[in-house]
N, C-alpha and C positions, 0 to 999 in steps of 0.2 A: 463328364460321366453321364451317359444317357439316362434320363429319368431321374436324375439326382434332385432336381428342383421340385419334385412332386411330393405333396403331403406334408409340407412344413407347417409348423404350428406357431401361433402367437404365444407370447409369454406375458402373463399378468402378475404383477407384484401388488398385492392387496394389503395395505396398511401394515407393512412389515416393520417390526422392531427387533433390534438385537442389542442386548445389554450384557456388559461384562462388569458385574457389580454395579457401581453407580455410574459407570461410563455408558453412554448411549452411542454405540457404534452406528446404529441405524435408528432413525426416529420417525416412525409412522410414514414409511415410504410407499407411495403409489406410483406405479409405472406400467404402461402398456407398450410392449414391443410387438409390432405387427409381423405377421408371417412373411418371411423373406426379407425383412428389414435389416439394415446394418446400423445398429445402435451403439454409440460410444458412451461409456461412463467416464466423465472427465472431472478432475478435481485435484487439489493439492494433496500431499501426504496427510493421512488421517481423516480424509473426507468421508470415507465409508465405501468407496467404489469397489475395492477388492473384497471387502466383507460381503457386499451385495452379490458380486460375481460368485463368490464361494457358496453363498446360500442358493443361488440358481443352480449350481452344480451339485448340490446336496452334500458338500464337504463341510458345511456348517449348518446348524439348526437355528431356526428363528426363535426368538423369545415370544413373539406373538405375530399374528398375521398369516397370510396364505400365499402360496406360489402355485399358479396354474399354468400348465402347458396346454394350449387350446382350452378344452373344457375339463381336462384331467387335473385333479388336485394332487400335486406331487410334493406337498410340503414335508411329509414324513418319509418320502420314498428315498431309498439309498441311491448313490450315484450310478451304480452299474445298471439300475433299472430305469434310468431317466432317458436313455437313448440320446446322450450328448457327446459331442467331441470337444476336447479341451486342448488348447495350446498354451503351455506354461511359459513363464518368462525365460527360464533356462532351457526350454525345449524338452528336457527330461528324456532324451534319447538313450538307448542302451548301447554303450560303447563297444560291447563284445559282439554285437549283431551287425549284419550287413544292412544296407539301406532297405532292401526288400524285406528282411526279417523284422526290422523295426516297424515298417508300414503294415505288415501282415499280422503283427502281434494282437491287435484288438479282435481280428477275425478268428485267430486260433484260440484266443481266450473264450470266444463264444462257441467253440466247437466246430467251426467251419472246416470242411475238408481241404486238404493241402492244395489240390488242383484249382479249386474255386477261389481259395484265398490268394493264390499266386495271380490268377487272372484279374481279380478285383484290385489287388495291390499294384499291379502293372498299370492298370487303368488310372488309378489314383495318382501314380507318379507321372503319367503322361499329362494329367490335368494340371499339375503344378510345374510342368515343363522340365521334368527330370527323367525322361525316357532315356534308357541306356545306362542309368546310374545304379541299377538295382543290386549289382554285385560289389559295389564299393564299400569300403569301411567308413564308418562315421568320422573317424579321425582324419580321413583324406578329403573331407568336404570343407568348403568355406562357410563362413557364418550365414550367408544368405542361403546357401544350399541346405544347411542344417535346418534353417527356419522352414524351408519348403518341405523337407522330409517330415517335420513335425506337423505341418499342415496336411500333408498326404495321409499321415496316420490318423489325424482327427476326422478326415472326411471319408476314409475308406469303407467304413461300415454304414455310410449314408445316414448319419444322425439327423434328428429333427432340429437340433440346435447346436451351434458351435460357439464355445466360449473362449476368449483369448485374453490372457493376462499380460499386458505389456510385452508382447513377443518380439518387438523390434528394439527394445531399449538397449540391448547389448551390442547392437550394430553401430558402425561408424556412420556419420551423417549422410555421406553420399549413398551408401548402401541402404540406409534407412529410407531415404527419399525414393529410391528405386522400388523398394519392397512395398512402400505405401501404395504406389500405383499398381503394382502386381496384385496386392491383396484386394484392391478395389476392383480390378479386372476379374479376379477369381470369384469374387462375390457375385458379380454380374453373370458369370458363366454358370455358377452353381444355383443361384437363386436362394441360397441358404439363409436362414435366420441366424444372425450373428450378433453377439454382444461382446464388446471390445473395451477393455480397461486401458486408460492411458492418462498420464499427467501432462502430455504434450498437446497443447491446444492446436498447433498447426497440423499435427498428425490427425487429430479428430476432425478438423475442418476439411482436410483433404479426402478422407475416406468415408465419412458417415452420411447416411440418409438423415438421421437426427442425432442430436447430442443431448445427453442428460448431465447437466452441471451439478455437482454435489459439493456441499460445504457442511462440515460438522454433523454428518450423518443424515442430512436432509437434501432433498432435491430442490434447487433454487430456480432452475429454468430448464425446460425440455423443449427443444425447437430444432428447426433445420439449421445447418451451418450458416447460411446467409442471414436468416432472421436473427440468429443468436449474435452474430457479429454486428448487424445493423440496428437491432432493436433489443439491447440488453435490458434486463429487468431492473438492475440496480448497479451500484458502484463496484460490487464484488465481481459480477459477471463482466462488466465493462473492462475492468482491469485485468481479468484473467483471459479474455478472448481478444485476440488481435494485438495490435501495437498501440495501446491507448495510454494517455496520460490524463489523470483526473485533476481538474482545476475547479476549486470551489466557486460557486456563484451565489449572488444575493438577489433578493427581490427588491426592485426599485418601486417608484410610484407607478400606479396602474398595473402592478404585478409584472413590470418589465424585468427581464433577466439581465443582471448587471455583472460584467466581468471588470472589476475595478470601476472605472468611470465610463466604460463602453457598454452600451445597450446591445444585446444580441437578439437576432431574429431566428426563429426556428419554425419549420413547417410541420413539426411533430407535436403530439400531445405533451404538455408539460406536467410532470408529476406534482402531486400535492405535497405539502410540507415545506419546511424551511431549509432542510439540509439537502441542497442540490449541488450536482457537479456537472461540469461540461466534460464529456468524454472526448478528448481530442485524439483522433486517429491519424497517425503520421501520414498515411497514404491519401487522406482526404484534404490535406493542406496544400495550397499552391502559393507560389510567389505572387504578390500583388502586382497588377499592371494598370496603367492608365486606361486601358481598353475595357477592363472589368467593370460590370455594371454596378449600380448603387445597391442592388439587392444583396450583394455579398456582405458577410460579416468580416470585419478587419481586425486582426490581432497584431498589435505593434509591440516591438521589443528590439533586442540587439542579439547578435550572434555570440554565443558563449563558447562553442566548440564545434569542430567538424571532424567526423570520423569516417575514414575510408573503409567500406565493407564490400569491395569487389564490384558487383554490378551497380551499386548505388553508394551515395554518400549520406550519412545520417547527420543532419545539422541540428544542433541544439540551440534553442532560442530562449532567452530570459525575457519574459513579458514585463510590462511596465510595473505590474504589481509584485514582481519578484518570483513568480512561478516559472518553472522551466518546462518547456514542451519541445517536441522534436518533429521534424519532417524529413522526407527523403527527396533527394535530387539525383537524377541519373548521372552516372560517372563517365558517360561518353563525352566526346569533345565539345559538342554544342551545349551540353548541360554545364560543362565546366566554364564556358564563356560567361554564364550568368551567375557563377558561384560567388556568394558574398564572402567577405573577409571577417575573421574573428574580431569582435568589438564593433563592427559596423551596425548601424540601425537597419531594421528589416521590418517590412510589413507583409503579413501573410493574409490570405483570404480563405474563408470557409463558407461554403454554400449553406443556406438555411435547410436544405434537404439533408445535409450531412452534419447538421448541428444537433448532436445527441446529448440530451439532458437526462440524467438519471438521479434517483434518490439514493440516500444512504441505506445500505442493507439493514434489514431488521435484526 
């Protein structure tokens, strides 16, 4: 849509609290979403992400704090005056209307003339690659097509902000993976400011410019997908992002990090405190070889289980101290030639650059 990416605003959440009696759904949340950014709110159920999205949309009032769109204070502004597009989890499409009528609905509600509304709606449908679908009934569409109709309806009036509340959760895995890439591409074409709620960490990693991880109504880390994955703030973030297993560590003499009787080396800053964990990421572990240098950390144990998962095998290893970790091995023929057997001893290596040590969450 020509000119669609012009005039988007940043979003500022300033010390926002939301209380339901004694329950703190949001606890002093500060967040800045840059203009044109794709920000995901990620967290488990009850973390406050949907409450925060609802407050951004004006569907819920803050108990204290402010919401700014650019320089405008919209804290008390009703939803229809905020100039936002919303894609709900169930899409909220009108089943008695055609595709075009659904997309044109926000324009007609704003009093736009029929000819102009039709032209802009057709343009929005072309943007989400549904050209030619305008006369179809909603019931005749697939789940992915309905999701794109909901997107077209959200962008047709060129809002300054688009909010999405788990819009892919009802789709099957294959279609969800496809739609993640399509949403990412659509965001690049539009340049829109988007705030996206999800509990799926892979979805957030795939689509986002930055991710805000929430727990118990608070923001615990806001960062790019790569930094969030590689530099988690604490054990909660480490366990929630990626495929990590947390293994307790102890401090030995001279502050050495000890995994059982094995001293570990890390090239990263070591957190203060005594409650420390090694965040073992399955994709960072490699089978040990004689050719590997002495700088690698070695994790010794025995194979406890092997699970076939299509493109890879997930191999579970019980360490000498009894903790269980896992790593991945390619399932192609050459990978299978090196496949260990259940019960066999196994040595894995972990580079100091990939040796992630995190503190216990406060």
